[in-house]
Structures are given as C-alpha cells and as structure tokens.
All heavy atoms as TSV, in Angstrom:
chain	resi	resn	atom	element	x	y	z
A	1	MET	N	N	0.858	-1.186	-0.006
A	1	MET	CA	C	-0.017	-0.001	0.011
A	1	MET	C	C	0.906	1.238	-0.020
A	1	MET	O	O	1.868	1.319	0.727
A	1	MET	CB	C	-0.903	-0.021	1.266
A	1	MET	CG	C	-1.792	1.166	1.296
A	1	MET	SD	S	-2.838	1.333	2.752
A	1	MET	CE	C	-3.200	-0.314	3.243
A	2	GLU	N	N	0.569	2.210	-0.820
A	2	GLU	CA	C	1.332	3.433	-0.911
A	2	GLU	C	C	0.868	4.378	0.168
A	2	GLU	O	O	-0.319	4.497	0.502
A	2	GLU	CB	C	1.122	4.080	-2.310
A	2	GLU	CG	C	2.077	5.226	-2.538
A	2	GLU	CD	C	1.982	5.675	-3.994
A	2	GLU	OE1	O	1.796	4.815	-4.827
A	2	GLU	OE2	O	2.140	6.880	-4.204
A	3	GLU	N	N	1.826	5.066	0.790
A	3	GLU	CA	C	1.502	6.001	1.877
A	3	GLU	C	C	1.536	7.434	1.386
A	3	GLU	O	O	2.447	7.851	0.678
A	3	GLU	CB	C	2.523	5.863	2.989
A	3	GLU	CG	C	2.303	6.746	4.173
A	3	GLU	CD	C	3.370	6.573	5.242
A	3	GLU	OE1	O	4.086	5.575	5.206
A	3	GLU	OE2	O	3.461	7.439	6.062
A	4	LEU	N	N	0.503	8.175	1.739
A	4	LEU	CA	C	0.462	9.616	1.411
A	4	LEU	C	C	0.825	10.380	2.684
A	4	LEU	O	O	0.128	10.236	3.718
A	4	LEU	CB	C	-0.944	10.009	0.967
A	4	LEU	CG	C	-1.186	11.521	0.769
A	4	LEU	CD1	C	-0.309	12.028	-0.351
A	4	LEU	CD2	C	-2.597	11.762	0.516
A	5	LYS	N	N	1.917	11.108	2.642
A	5	LYS	CA	C	2.334	11.911	3.808
A	5	LYS	C	C	1.987	13.345	3.552
A	5	LYS	O	O	2.364	13.916	2.543
A	5	LYS	CB	C	3.822	11.763	4.052
A	5	LYS	CG	C	4.144	10.674	4.983
A	5	LYS	CD	C	5.420	10.997	5.681
A	5	LYS	CE	C	5.319	10.238	6.955
A	5	LYS	NZ	N	6.284	10.253	7.840
A	6	LEU	N	N	1.238	13.938	4.443
A	6	LEU	CA	C	0.910	15.352	4.364
A	6	LEU	C	C	1.810	16.084	5.310
A	6	LEU	O	O	2.007	15.662	6.418
A	6	LEU	CB	C	-0.560	15.506	4.722
A	6	LEU	CG	C	-1.532	14.696	3.861
A	6	LEU	CD1	C	-2.959	14.825	4.370
A	6	LEU	CD2	C	-1.449	15.128	2.410
A	7	VAL	N	N	2.306	17.213	4.869
A	7	VAL	CA	C	3.272	17.947	5.641
A	7	VAL	C	C	2.739	19.240	6.182
A	7	VAL	O	O	1.570	19.591	5.945
A	7	VAL	CB	C	4.555	18.240	4.769
A	7	VAL	CG1	C	5.265	16.966	4.434
A	7	VAL	CG2	C	4.207	19.031	3.556
A	8	ARG	N	N	3.584	19.937	6.888
A	8	ARG	CA	C	3.247	21.233	7.503
A	8	ARG	C	C	2.042	21.096	8.421
A	8	ARG	O	O	0.917	21.436	8.046
A	8	ARG	CB	C	3.020	22.297	6.446
A	8	ARG	CG	C	3.257	23.708	7.025
A	8	ARG	CD	C	3.425	24.661	5.878
A	8	ARG	NE	N	3.100	25.949	6.404
A	8	ARG	CZ	C	2.494	26.880	5.762
A	8	ARG	NH1	N	2.147	26.700	4.504
A	8	ARG	NH2	N	2.205	28.021	6.329
A	9	PRO	N	N	2.264	20.582	9.656
A	9	PRO	CA	C	1.163	20.302	10.565
A	9	PRO	C	C	0.169	21.454	10.778
A	9	PRO	O	O	-0.992	21.176	10.998
A	9	PRO	CB	C	1.855	19.949	11.850
A	9	PRO	CG	C	3.187	19.448	11.439
A	9	PRO	CD	C	3.564	20.275	10.178
A	10	SER	N	N	0.626	22.694	10.649
A	10	SER	CA	C	-0.286	23.804	10.917
A	10	SER	C	C	-1.439	23.869	9.879
A	10	SER	O	O	-2.474	24.420	10.189
A	10	SER	CB	C	0.454	25.151	10.863
A	10	SER	OG	O	1.024	25.378	9.563
A	11	ILE	N	N	-1.258	23.230	8.705
A	11	ILE	CA	C	-2.338	23.244	7.717
A	11	ILE	C	C	-2.685	21.812	7.268
A	11	ILE	O	O	-3.345	21.645	6.312
A	11	ILE	CB	C	-2.004	24.138	6.494
A	11	ILE	CG1	C	-0.770	23.573	5.743
A	11	ILE	CG2	C	-1.849	25.559	6.867
A	11	ILE	CD1	C	-0.583	24.222	4.400
A	12	GLU	N	N	-2.194	20.844	7.995
A	12	GLU	CA	C	-2.371	19.443	7.624
A	12	GLU	C	C	-3.880	19.111	7.473
A	12	GLU	O	O	-4.261	18.435	6.502
A	12	GLU	CB	C	-1.775	18.543	8.688
A	12	GLU	CG	C	-1.894	17.084	8.318
A	12	GLU	CD	C	-1.171	16.186	9.295
A	12	GLU	OE1	O	-0.308	16.650	10.042
A	12	GLU	OE2	O	-1.468	15.017	9.330
A	13	HIS	N	N	-4.718	19.576	8.383
A	13	HIS	CA	C	-6.143	19.218	8.263
A	13	HIS	C	C	-6.744	19.789	6.982
A	13	HIS	O	O	-7.638	19.182	6.411
A	13	HIS	CB	C	-6.915	19.672	9.525
A	13	HIS	CG	C	-6.884	21.111	9.799
A	13	HIS	ND1	N	-5.829	21.747	10.331
A	13	HIS	CD2	C	-7.828	22.081	9.532
A	13	HIS	CE1	C	-6.104	23.072	10.447
A	13	HIS	NE2	N	-7.305	23.267	9.974
A	14	LYS	N	N	-6.311	20.982	6.526
A	14	LYS	CA	C	-6.828	21.546	5.288
A	14	LYS	C	C	-6.370	20.737	4.086
A	14	LYS	O	O	-7.142	20.479	3.186
A	14	LYS	CB	C	-6.354	22.961	5.116
A	14	LYS	CG	C	-6.960	23.882	6.188
A	14	LYS	CD	C	-6.403	25.321	6.023
A	14	LYS	CE	C	-6.961	26.179	7.134
A	14	LYS	NZ	N	-6.360	27.511	7.151
A	15	ARG	N	N	-5.130	20.243	4.138
A	15	ARG	CA	C	-4.615	19.468	3.034
A	15	ARG	C	C	-5.370	18.128	2.969
A	15	ARG	O	O	-5.637	17.604	1.888
A	15	ARG	CB	C	-3.130	19.221	3.181
A	15	ARG	CG	C	-2.305	20.420	2.850
A	15	ARG	CD	C	-0.851	20.126	2.980
A	15	ARG	NE	N	-0.115	21.305	2.680
A	15	ARG	CZ	C	1.001	21.340	2.001
A	15	ARG	NH1	N	1.501	20.190	1.533
A	15	ARG	NH2	N	1.634	22.433	1.787
A	16	GLN	N	N	-5.644	17.529	4.117
A	16	GLN	CA	C	-6.374	16.236	4.122
A	16	GLN	C	C	-7.774	16.452	3.500
A	16	GLN	O	O	-8.190	15.615	2.707
A	16	GLN	CB	C	-6.519	15.722	5.530
A	16	GLN	CG	C	-5.215	15.192	6.100
A	16	GLN	CD	C	-5.332	14.830	7.546
A	16	GLN	OE1	O	-6.254	15.188	8.198
A	16	GLN	NE2	N	-4.337	14.075	8.031
A	17	ALA	N	N	-8.427	17.554	3.844
A	17	ALA	CA	C	-9.754	17.775	3.328
A	17	ALA	C	C	-9.724	17.924	1.815
A	17	ALA	O	O	-10.590	17.447	1.131
A	17	ALA	CB	C	-10.376	19.009	3.950
A	18	MET	N	N	-8.672	18.536	1.297
A	18	MET	CA	C	-8.533	18.699	-0.177
A	18	MET	C	C	-8.117	17.391	-0.826
A	18	MET	O	O	-8.497	17.134	-1.961
A	18	MET	CB	C	-7.493	19.805	-0.459
A	18	MET	CG	C	-7.955	21.180	-0.063
A	18	MET	SD	S	-6.824	22.524	-0.534
A	18	MET	CE	C	-5.282	21.988	0.154
A	19	ALA	N	N	-7.334	16.619	-0.160
A	19	ALA	CA	C	-6.780	15.378	-0.763
A	19	ALA	C	C	-7.792	14.257	-0.852
A	19	ALA	O	O	-7.714	13.419	-1.789
A	19	ALA	CB	C	-5.583	14.901	0.036
A	20	LEU	N	N	-8.745	14.189	0.043
A	20	LEU	CA	C	-9.700	13.104	0.030
A	20	LEU	C	C	-10.460	12.940	-1.250
A	20	LEU	O	O	-10.520	11.850	-1.816
A	20	LEU	CB	C	-10.681	13.201	1.228
A	20	LEU	CG	C	-10.057	12.913	2.596
A	20	LEU	CD1	C	-11.017	13.253	3.713
A	20	LEU	CD2	C	-9.617	11.463	2.708
A	21	PRO	N	N	-11.060	14.006	-1.796
A	21	PRO	CA	C	-11.769	13.839	-3.058
A	21	PRO	C	C	-10.851	13.422	-4.223
A	21	PRO	O	O	-11.245	12.668	-5.105
A	21	PRO	CB	C	-12.370	15.207	-3.350
A	21	PRO	CG	C	-12.340	15.930	-2.074
A	21	PRO	CD	C	-11.226	15.341	-1.262
A	22	ILE	N	N	-9.630	13.879	-4.200
A	22	ILE	CA	C	-8.679	13.517	-5.249
A	22	ILE	C	C	-8.329	12.051	-5.145
A	22	ILE	O	O	-8.381	11.343	-6.168
A	22	ILE	CB	C	-7.364	14.372	-5.097
A	22	ILE	CG1	C	-7.703	15.844	-5.413
A	22	ILE	CG2	C	-6.277	13.834	-6.026
A	22	ILE	CD1	C	-6.560	16.813	-5.035
A	23	MET	N	N	-8.084	11.531	-3.940
A	23	MET	CA	C	-7.749	10.128	-3.797
A	23	MET	C	C	-8.963	9.281	-4.164
A	23	MET	O	O	-8.805	8.256	-4.839
A	23	MET	CB	C	-7.349	9.819	-2.360
A	23	MET	CG	C	-6.015	10.416	-2.037
A	23	MET	SD	S	-5.383	9.911	-0.385
A	23	MET	CE	C	-6.408	10.900	0.663
A	24	LYS	N	N	-10.163	9.703	-3.795
A	24	LYS	CA	C	-11.346	8.911	-4.158
A	24	LYS	C	C	-11.526	8.918	-5.674
A	24	LYS	O	O	-11.905	7.889	-6.252
A	24	LYS	CB	C	-12.609	9.564	-3.506
A	24	LYS	CG	C	-12.658	9.308	-2.006
A	24	LYS	CD	C	-13.866	9.962	-1.402
A	24	LYS	CE	C	-13.890	9.732	0.097
A	24	LYS	NZ	N	-15.065	10.396	0.737
A	25	GLY	N	N	-11.221	10.020	-6.342
A	25	GLY	CA	C	-11.334	10.117	-7.789
A	25	GLY	C	C	-10.423	9.184	-8.497
A	25	GLY	O	O	-10.708	8.684	-9.609
A	26	TYR	N	N	-9.275	8.851	-7.904
A	26	TYR	CA	C	-8.317	7.913	-8.495
A	26	TYR	C	C	-8.587	6.447	-8.076
A	26	TYR	O	O	-7.871	5.585	-8.445
A	26	TYR	CB	C	-6.871	8.286	-8.127
A	26	TYR	CG	C	-6.331	9.409	-8.910
A	26	TYR	CD1	C	-6.204	10.709	-8.378
A	26	TYR	CD2	C	-5.913	9.233	-10.227
A	26	TYR	CE1	C	-5.692	11.767	-9.112
A	26	TYR	CE2	C	-5.412	10.266	-10.981
A	26	TYR	CZ	C	-5.319	11.513	-10.398
A	26	TYR	OH	O	-4.789	12.548	-11.163
A	27	GLY	N	N	-9.638	6.303	-7.293
A	27	GLY	CA	C	-10.006	4.920	-6.900
A	27	GLY	C	C	-9.092	4.306	-5.807
A	27	GLY	O	O	-9.036	3.130	-5.715
A	28	ILE	N	N	-8.428	5.163	-5.065
A	28	ILE	CA	C	-7.554	4.631	-3.975
A	28	ILE	C	C	-8.491	4.154	-2.872
A	28	ILE	O	O	-9.310	4.879	-2.334
A	28	ILE	CB	C	-6.591	5.746	-3.481
A	28	ILE	CG1	C	-5.681	6.189	-4.612
A	28	ILE	CG2	C	-5.821	5.262	-2.268
A	28	ILE	CD1	C	-4.791	7.380	-4.275
A	29	ASP	N	N	-8.323	2.859	-2.616
A	29	ASP	CA	C	-9.224	2.252	-1.597
A	29	ASP	C	C	-8.450	1.101	-0.906
A	29	ASP	O	O	-7.958	0.229	-1.627
A	29	ASP	CB	C	-10.473	1.724	-2.294
A	29	ASP	CG	C	-11.455	1.143	-1.330
A	29	ASP	OD1	O	-11.405	1.445	-0.131
A	29	ASP	OD2	O	-12.278	0.311	-1.784
A	30	PRO	N	N	-8.312	1.044	0.338
A	30	PRO	CA	C	-8.889	2.022	1.273
A	30	PRO	C	C	-7.990	3.254	1.453
A	30	PRO	O	O	-6.823	3.201	1.081
A	30	PRO	CB	C	-8.918	1.230	2.579
A	30	PRO	CG	C	-7.736	0.351	2.536
A	30	PRO	CD	C	-7.637	-0.041	1.066
A	31	ILE	N	N	-8.543	4.315	1.986
A	31	ILE	CA	C	-7.790	5.492	2.350
A	31	ILE	C	C	-7.492	5.337	3.833
A	31	ILE	O	O	-8.423	5.253	4.646
A	31	ILE	CB	C	-8.529	6.774	2.008
A	31	ILE	CG1	C	-8.798	6.878	0.520
A	31	ILE	CG2	C	-7.750	7.971	2.497
A	31	ILE	CD1	C	-9.734	8.015	0.170
A	32	ILE	N	N	-6.187	5.272	4.165
A	32	ILE	CA	C	-5.772	5.201	5.554
A	32	ILE	C	C	-5.036	6.526	5.860
A	32	ILE	O	O	-4.095	6.864	5.132
A	32	ILE	CB	C	-4.825	4.004	5.785
A	32	ILE	CG1	C	-5.481	2.688	5.392
A	32	ILE	CG2	C	-4.327	3.964	7.227
A	32	ILE	CD1	C	-6.668	2.318	6.202
A	33	ILE	N	N	-5.450	7.213	6.855
A	33	ILE	CA	C	-4.851	8.473	7.227
A	33	ILE	C	C	-4.438	8.414	8.696
A	33	ILE	O	O	-5.151	7.871	9.551
A	33	ILE	CB	C	-5.846	9.665	7.042
A	33	ILE	CG1	C	-6.290	9.760	5.582
A	33	ILE	CG2	C	-5.279	10.967	7.495
A	33	ILE	CD1	C	-7.294	10.826	5.319
A	34	THR	N	N	-3.267	9.004	8.971
A	34	THR	CA	C	-2.822	9.103	10.357
A	34	THR	C	C	-2.669	10.614	10.711
A	34	THR	O	O	-2.501	11.428	9.831
A	34	THR	CB	C	-1.472	8.414	10.586
A	34	THR	OG1	O	-0.486	9.078	9.793
A	34	THR	CG2	C	-1.520	6.955	10.191
A	35	CYS	N	N	-2.795	10.890	12.011
A	35	CYS	CA	C	-2.530	12.215	12.452
A	35	CYS	C	C	-1.973	12.074	13.874
A	35	CYS	O	O	-2.221	11.069	14.567
A	35	CYS	CB	C	-3.742	13.138	12.417
A	35	CYS	SG	S	-5.049	12.691	13.597
A	36	ALA	N	N	-1.194	13.055	14.307
A	36	ALA	CA	C	-0.663	13.107	15.632
A	36	ALA	C	C	-1.791	13.018	16.692
A	36	ALA	O	O	-2.888	13.570	16.453
A	36	ALA	CB	C	0.191	14.335	15.881
A	37	LYS	N	N	-1.541	12.361	17.756
A	37	LYS	CA	C	-2.540	12.147	18.804
A	37	LYS	C	C	-3.099	13.479	19.276
A	37	LYS	O	O	-4.314	13.576	19.566
A	37	LYS	CB	C	-1.898	11.395	19.991
A	37	LYS	CG	C	-2.840	11.073	21.096
A	37	LYS	CD	C	-3.750	9.927	20.775
A	37	LYS	CE	C	-4.561	9.573	22.018
A	37	LYS	NZ	N	-5.636	8.639	21.669
A	38	ASP	N	N	-2.281	14.528	19.342
A	38	ASP	CA	C	-2.736	15.824	19.856
A	38	ASP	C	C	-3.180	16.767	18.758
A	38	ASP	O	O	-3.470	17.912	19.019
A	38	ASP	CB	C	-1.608	16.440	20.643
A	38	ASP	CG	C	-0.345	16.756	19.834
A	38	ASP	OD1	O	-0.281	16.312	18.668
A	38	ASP	OD2	O	0.552	17.404	20.367
A	39	ASN	N	N	-3.332	16.299	17.514
A	39	ASN	CA	C	-3.756	17.119	16.400
A	39	ASN	C	C	-5.296	17.049	16.244
A	39	ASN	O	O	-5.807	16.338	15.403
A	39	ASN	CB	C	-3.083	16.718	15.097
A	39	ASN	CG	C	-3.249	17.715	13.986
A	39	ASN	OD1	O	-4.244	18.464	14.001
A	39	ASN	ND2	N	-2.338	17.739	13.060
A	40	ILE	N	N	-5.957	17.810	17.066
A	40	ILE	CA	C	-7.424	17.725	17.096
A	40	ILE	C	C	-8.074	18.207	15.801
A	40	ILE	O	O	-9.051	17.656	15.378
A	40	ILE	CB	C	-7.941	18.570	18.300
A	40	ILE	CG1	C	-7.398	17.949	19.620
A	40	ILE	CG2	C	-9.466	18.636	18.355
A	40	ILE	CD1	C	-7.596	18.767	20.848
A	41	GLY	N	N	-7.479	19.236	15.209
A	41	GLY	CA	C	-8.026	19.739	13.927
A	41	GLY	C	C	-8.064	18.694	12.834
A	41	GLY	O	O	-9.051	18.529	12.151
A	42	SER	N	N	-6.950	17.952	12.694
A	42	SER	CA	C	-6.904	16.932	11.696
A	42	SER	C	C	-7.876	15.775	12.000
A	42	SER	O	O	-8.575	15.239	11.131
A	42	SER	CB	C	-5.463	16.358	11.548
A	42	SER	OG	O	-4.651	17.288	10.880
A	43	ALA	N	N	-7.919	15.403	13.261
A	43	ALA	CA	C	-8.809	14.314	13.677
A	43	ALA	C	C	-10.281	14.708	13.357
A	43	ALA	O	O	-11.044	13.906	12.813
A	43	ALA	CB	C	-8.681	14.002	15.141
A	44	LYS	N	N	-10.667	15.926	13.634
A	44	LYS	CA	C	-12.032	16.379	13.356
A	44	LYS	C	C	-12.297	16.386	11.840
A	44	LYS	O	O	-13.369	15.977	11.398
A	44	LYS	CB	C	-12.274	17.759	13.914
A	44	LYS	CG	C	-12.404	17.812	15.428
A	44	LYS	CD	C	-12.693	19.219	15.911
A	44	LYS	CE	C	-12.891	19.273	17.379
A	44	LYS	NZ	N	-13.176	20.639	17.856
A	45	THR	N	N	-11.294	16.804	11.070
A	45	THR	CA	C	-11.486	16.803	9.622
A	45	THR	C	C	-11.680	15.416	9.086
A	45	THR	O	O	-12.508	15.162	8.213
A	45	THR	CB	C	-10.290	17.510	8.946
A	45	THR	OG1	O	-10.201	18.858	9.398
A	45	THR	CG2	C	-10.403	17.480	7.403
A	46	ILE	N	N	-10.834	14.489	9.593
A	46	ILE	CA	C	-10.936	13.115	9.151
A	46	ILE	C	C	-12.294	12.533	9.470
A	46	ILE	O	O	-12.952	11.903	8.654
A	46	ILE	CB	C	-9.800	12.257	9.773
A	46	ILE	CG1	C	-8.432	12.709	9.280
A	46	ILE	CG2	C	-10.016	10.775	9.483
A	46	ILE	CD1	C	-7.273	12.167	10.071
A	47	LEU	N	N	-12.769	12.742	10.709
A	47	LEU	CA	C	-14.099	12.240	11.092
A	47	LEU	C	C	-15.200	12.903	10.303
A	47	LEU	O	O	-16.158	12.177	9.931
A	47	LEU	CB	C	-14.271	12.507	12.580
A	47	LEU	CG	C	-13.375	11.672	13.522
A	47	LEU	CD1	C	-13.490	12.217	14.956
A	47	LEU	CD2	C	-13.722	10.226	13.438
A	48	ARG	N	N	-15.135	14.224	10.002
A	48	ARG	CA	C	-16.168	14.830	9.192
A	48	ARG	C	C	-16.238	14.291	7.815
A	48	ARG	O	O	-17.259	14.370	7.150
A	48	ARG	CB	C	-15.863	16.363	9.117
A	48	ARG	CG	C	-16.504	17.178	10.223
A	48	ARG	CD	C	-16.526	18.640	9.898
A	48	ARG	NE	N	-15.207	19.147	9.515
A	48	ARG	CZ	C	-14.302	19.640	10.320
A	48	ARG	NH1	N	-14.525	19.763	11.590
A	48	ARG	NH2	N	-13.153	20.118	9.854
A	49	ASN	N	N	-15.135	13.710	7.327
A	49	ASN	CA	C	-15.098	13.160	5.961
A	49	ASN	C	C	-15.288	11.654	5.964
A	49	ASN	O	O	-14.941	10.958	5.028
A	49	ASN	CB	C	-13.774	13.530	5.305
A	49	ASN	CG	C	-13.748	14.981	4.830
A	49	ASN	OD1	O	-14.282	15.261	3.780
A	49	ASN	ND2	N	-13.199	15.848	5.641
A	50	GLY	N	N	-15.919	11.145	7.036
A	50	GLY	CA	C	-16.321	9.740	7.091
A	50	GLY	C	C	-15.283	8.805	7.681
A	50	GLY	O	O	-15.387	7.625	7.594
A	51	GLY	N	N	-14.203	9.397	8.223
A	51	GLY	CA	C	-13.122	8.562	8.786
A	51	GLY	C	C	-13.623	7.746	9.994
A	51	GLY	O	O	-14.469	8.213	10.746
A	52	ILE	N	N	-13.073	6.575	10.083
A	52	ILE	CA	C	-13.430	5.683	11.188
A	52	ILE	C	C	-12.094	5.406	11.964
A	52	ILE	O	O	-11.133	4.864	11.364
A	52	ILE	CB	C	-14.008	4.364	10.690
A	52	ILE	CG1	C	-15.292	4.665	9.889
A	52	ILE	CG2	C	-14.251	3.392	11.835
A	52	ILE	CD1	C	-15.750	3.498	9.034
A	53	TYR	N	N	-12.083	5.721	13.226
A	53	TYR	CA	C	-10.904	5.504	14.055
A	53	TYR	C	C	-10.581	4.021	14.123
A	53	TYR	O	O	-11.487	3.212	14.366
A	53	TYR	CB	C	-11.108	6.055	15.468
A	53	TYR	CG	C	-9.997	5.717	16.416
A	53	TYR	CD1	C	-8.821	6.415	16.427
A	53	TYR	CD2	C	-10.191	4.651	17.320
A	53	TYR	CE1	C	-7.829	6.060	17.336
A	53	TYR	CE2	C	-9.199	4.316	18.214
A	53	TYR	CZ	C	-7.999	5.014	18.178
A	53	TYR	OH	O	-7.004	4.685	19.078
A	54	ILE	N	N	-9.340	3.657	13.883
A	54	ILE	CA	C	-8.935	2.244	13.980
A	54	ILE	C	C	-8.150	1.989	15.284
A	54	ILE	O	O	-8.595	1.173	16.090
A	54	ILE	CB	C	-8.027	1.837	12.791
A	54	ILE	CG1	C	-8.836	2.005	11.458
A	54	ILE	CG2	C	-7.526	0.420	12.937
A	54	ILE	CD1	C	-8.013	1.765	10.227
A	55	LYS	N	N	-7.065	2.746	15.453
A	55	LYS	CA	C	-6.253	2.507	16.675
A	55	LYS	C	C	-5.142	3.556	16.768
A	55	LYS	O	O	-4.902	4.337	15.822
A	55	LYS	CB	C	-5.610	1.165	16.658
A	55	LYS	CG	C	-4.581	0.945	15.536
A	55	LYS	CD	C	-3.946	-0.444	15.559
A	55	LYS	CE	C	-2.930	-0.609	14.438
A	55	LYS	NZ	N	-2.308	-1.915	14.477
A	56	ASP	N	N	-4.483	3.583	17.931
A	56	ASP	CA	C	-3.265	4.421	18.111
A	56	ASP	C	C	-2.103	3.508	17.756
A	56	ASP	O	O	-2.106	2.306	17.925
A	56	ASP	CB	C	-3.133	4.888	19.531
A	56	ASP	CG	C	-4.120	5.983	19.902
A	56	ASP	OD1	O	-4.785	6.532	18.990
A	56	ASP	OD2	O	-4.161	6.337	21.088
A	57	ALA	N	N	-1.025	4.145	17.303
A	57	ALA	CA	C	0.216	3.414	16.987
A	57	ALA	C	C	1.376	4.389	17.147
A	57	ALA	O	O	1.187	5.635	17.217
A	57	ALA	CB	C	0.174	2.855	15.580
A	58	ALA	N	N	2.598	3.866	17.137
A	58	ALA	CA	C	3.802	4.700	17.233
A	58	ALA	C	C	4.319	4.908	15.807
A	58	ALA	O	O	4.368	3.966	15.011
A	58	ALA	CB	C	4.839	4.082	18.075
A	59	ASP	N	N	4.667	6.168	15.492
A	59	ASP	CA	C	5.268	6.433	14.183
A	59	ASP	C	C	6.784	6.113	14.218
A	59	ASP	O	O	7.275	5.608	15.226
A	59	ASP	CB	C	4.981	7.859	13.677
A	59	ASP	CG	C	5.683	8.927	14.516
A	59	ASP	OD1	O	6.534	8.621	15.385
A	59	ASP	OD2	O	5.367	10.111	14.286
A	60	GLU	N	N	7.477	6.409	13.167
A	60	GLU	CA	C	8.908	6.068	13.058
A	60	GLU	C	C	9.761	6.816	14.108
A	60	GLU	O	O	10.860	6.391	14.439
A	60	GLU	CB	C	9.436	6.323	11.651
A	60	GLU	CG	C	9.371	7.753	11.196
A	60	GLU	CD	C	8.021	8.118	10.530
A	60	GLU	OE1	O	7.114	7.264	10.421
A	60	GLU	OE2	O	7.905	9.270	10.116
A	61	ASP	N	N	9.231	7.894	14.674
A	61	ASP	CA	C	9.941	8.639	15.671
A	61	ASP	C	C	9.481	8.265	17.120
A	61	ASP	O	O	9.962	8.880	18.096
A	61	ASP	CB	C	9.756	10.172	15.505
A	61	ASP	CG	C	10.310	10.662	14.184
A	61	ASP	OD1	O	11.344	10.108	13.739
A	61	ASP	OD2	O	9.689	11.555	13.553
A	62	GLY	N	N	8.590	7.298	17.207
A	62	GLY	CA	C	8.078	6.876	18.490
A	62	GLY	C	C	6.932	7.738	19.042
A	62	GLY	O	O	6.498	7.498	20.165
A	63	GLU	N	N	6.469	8.679	18.223
A	63	GLU	CA	C	5.366	9.524	18.622
A	63	GLU	C	C	4.032	8.762	18.399
A	63	GLU	O	O	3.905	7.977	17.457
A	63	GLU	CB	C	5.327	10.820	17.858
A	63	GLU	CG	C	6.610	11.678	18.007
A	63	GLU	CD	C	6.757	12.221	19.409
A	63	GLU	OE1	O	5.744	12.562	20.016
A	63	GLU	OE2	O	7.891	12.253	19.871
A	64	THR	N	N	3.033	9.039	19.230
A	64	THR	CA	C	1.737	8.370	19.081
A	64	THR	C	C	0.932	9.042	18.016
A	64	THR	O	O	0.782	10.279	17.988
A	64	THR	CB	C	0.984	8.405	20.406
A	64	THR	OG1	O	1.745	7.719	21.417
A	64	THR	CG2	C	-0.353	7.665	20.286
A	65	VAL	N	N	0.419	8.257	17.098
A	65	VAL	CA	C	-0.485	8.779	16.026
A	65	VAL	C	C	-1.794	7.954	16.074
A	65	VAL	O	O	-1.821	6.850	16.588
A	65	VAL	CB	C	0.166	8.635	14.653
A	65	VAL	CG1	C	1.387	9.498	14.513
A	65	VAL	CG2	C	0.479	7.175	14.260
A	66	GLU	N	N	-2.843	8.597	15.591
A	66	GLU	CA	C	-4.121	7.927	15.464
A	66	GLU	C	C	-4.248	7.480	14.010
A	66	GLU	O	O	-3.919	8.201	13.086
A	66	GLU	CB	C	-5.274	8.878	15.809
A	66	GLU	CG	C	-5.245	9.275	17.280
A	66	GLU	CD	C	-6.356	10.235	17.630
A	66	GLU	OE1	O	-6.856	10.987	16.734
A	66	GLU	OE2	O	-6.708	10.291	18.834
A	67	ILE	N	N	-4.770	6.275	13.825
A	67	ILE	CA	C	-4.945	5.731	12.463
A	67	ILE	C	C	-6.432	5.675	12.158
A	67	ILE	O	O	-7.228	5.155	12.982
A	67	ILE	CB	C	-4.326	4.338	12.343
A	67	ILE	CG1	C	-2.841	4.383	12.664
A	67	ILE	CG2	C	-4.564	3.736	10.952
A	67	ILE	CD1	C	-2.169	3.067	12.740
A	68	TYR	N	N	-6.777	6.171	10.969
A	68	TYR	CA	C	-8.200	6.198	10.558
A	68	TYR	C	C	-8.340	5.572	9.203
A	68	TYR	O	O	-7.437	5.622	8.336
A	68	TYR	CB	C	-8.719	7.653	10.408
A	68	TYR	CG	C	-8.744	8.389	11.719
A	68	TYR	CD1	C	-7.678	9.066	12.222
A	68	TYR	CD2	C	-9.980	8.434	12.466
A	68	TYR	CE1	C	-7.741	9.782	13.388
A	68	TYR	CE2	C	-10.074	9.146	13.660
A	68	TYR	CZ	C	-8.931	9.832	14.102
A	68	TYR	OH	O	-8.992	10.510	15.306
A	69	HIS	N	N	-9.471	4.887	8.970
A	69	HIS	CA	C	-9.875	4.380	7.682
A	69	HIS	C	C	-10.977	5.265	7.172
A	69	HIS	O	O	-11.950	5.540	7.849
A	69	HIS	CB	C	-10.372	2.922	7.840
A	69	HIS	CG	C	-10.973	2.361	6.601
A	69	HIS	ND1	N	-12.319	2.444	6.360
A	69	HIS	CD2	C	-10.415	1.737	5.580
A	69	HIS	CE1	C	-12.545	1.836	5.223
A	69	HIS	NE2	N	-11.418	1.408	4.689
A	70	VAL	N	N	-10.824	5.698	5.883
A	70	VAL	CA	C	-11.919	6.543	5.277
A	70	VAL	C	C	-12.484	5.682	4.134
A	70	VAL	O	O	-11.816	5.406	3.134
A	70	VAL	CB	C	-11.347	7.861	4.712
A	70	VAL	CG1	C	-12.476	8.678	4.116
A	70	VAL	CG2	C	-10.644	8.651	5.840
A	71	PRO	N	N	-13.748	5.274	4.297
A	71	PRO	CA	C	-14.361	4.455	3.231
A	71	PRO	C	C	-14.494	5.229	1.943
A	71	PRO	O	O	-14.743	6.453	1.970
A	71	PRO	CB	C	-15.727	4.133	3.818
A	71	PRO	CG	C	-15.708	4.503	5.245
A	71	PRO	CD	C	-14.609	5.508	5.418
A	72	VAL	N	N	-14.336	4.544	0.831
A	72	VAL	CA	C	-14.495	5.175	-0.479
A	72	VAL	C	C	-15.847	4.897	-1.019
A	72	VAL	O	O	-16.440	3.907	-0.859
A	72	VAL	CB	C	-13.390	4.636	-1.441
A	72	VAL	CG1	C	-13.611	5.213	-2.817
A	72	VAL	CG2	C	-12.058	4.985	-0.920
C-alpha cells in the first residue's frame, strides 16, 4: 500500500480535506490516514469526511499517532 504523507502540521487538516476527493477520484481504496494524537483539527477533519478511528500506533519517531480508515 502506498503511503500519502501530508506535511506542515499547521495546515495538515486543510490538506487532508482537499486530498480526500482527489484520492477517491483515483479509486484509492482504502484510504488510511494518520494524524498526531494531539492534532485535534486533523482528527475532526478526518471524522467529518467519514473517517473511522482504527487505533493508536507509534510512528517512526516513536510519537503516538491515530490511524483512521476513510471508506471510499
């Protein structure tokens, strides 16, 4: 599975909202999105776009991230 990394945390939730329709248009399924545990803005954006919380996990730096599945 290919990973889409969104950068610049201050606008990450805006980029996710813009990226979801693009990924859906290309037939990417499933869409798995992660965000930092403390990134409330991104989590709300993911949930508003149909995201389903899966679990917490550690990223490559050992920081806790939330993993979401967004149905297509």
